[in-house]
N, C-alpha and C positions, 0 to 999 in steps of 0.2 A: 263182490264175484253176486250172482245170479244160478241157482238153481229150476229145473221145473221137469215137466212133464209132460209130451206130448204123443198125441194119439190121434187117429183119422177121426173118433168122437167127438176129441176136444180136445182142455190145457190141464191140465193138473196146476194144483198150484203153483202163484210164481214167490219162489223161496232166498230171499238176500240176506247174503252172511256178509258181515265182515272184516271176513280173512279169508285166504285160500282153501278150497276146498281139502281134506287129509281125508285118510284111506278111513277115519275110523267115523269122521264127520260121513263122508260119503253111505257110510251100511248103517250110518242112524237114520239114514234118510231116507233110503232103501227099508230102511222098519217101520218109521214111522209116518212117512210120507206115500212109496210109491207100493208098500201092499196092499192099505187100504184101497187109497185112489183105483187102483184096477180093481179088486174086489170091488166096485162100486162098479165102476165103467164095465168091465166084464164078467157082471157074476156066472154065466154057462164056461168062464176060464178062459175061451177061444181066442184070447191077443197072441200076440206072438212078443215077444222085448227085445229091443234091443240100442244099445247105448252107442258111444258114438268110437267108442275104442281109441281115442287120443287120448284124454285126461289118464294120469300115471295110478289114479285113487281105485276105473274103469279097469288095471288092467291087473292089481294088486291081490295076491295070491286068496285074500281072505275071502274077494267077489266072490270069487264062481264055487266058492264053500258058502258063502252064504243063501245063491242061488239052491243047493243044493240038499240047503236043510230046511230051506221053506217051496219044496220042490210044491208042491200041493197050491200053493199059490201062482204061480207060474212054469204050467202046463206049454 
């Protein structure tokens, strides 16, 4: 499985996972990859974040909680 960030301004790193993506994996990727990538690509915080909302991990309760906790990065 692979995970990637796609934006109008470019692609983030392609992350290869040797297993299915779990909720904990997804939250870890949000913190370690997405947060720093979006801060670099959008220093004025003018981004709009969307996920495909298909994967089970996107729908887990912990994910919106993570975004609420990191609101300053994703305004």
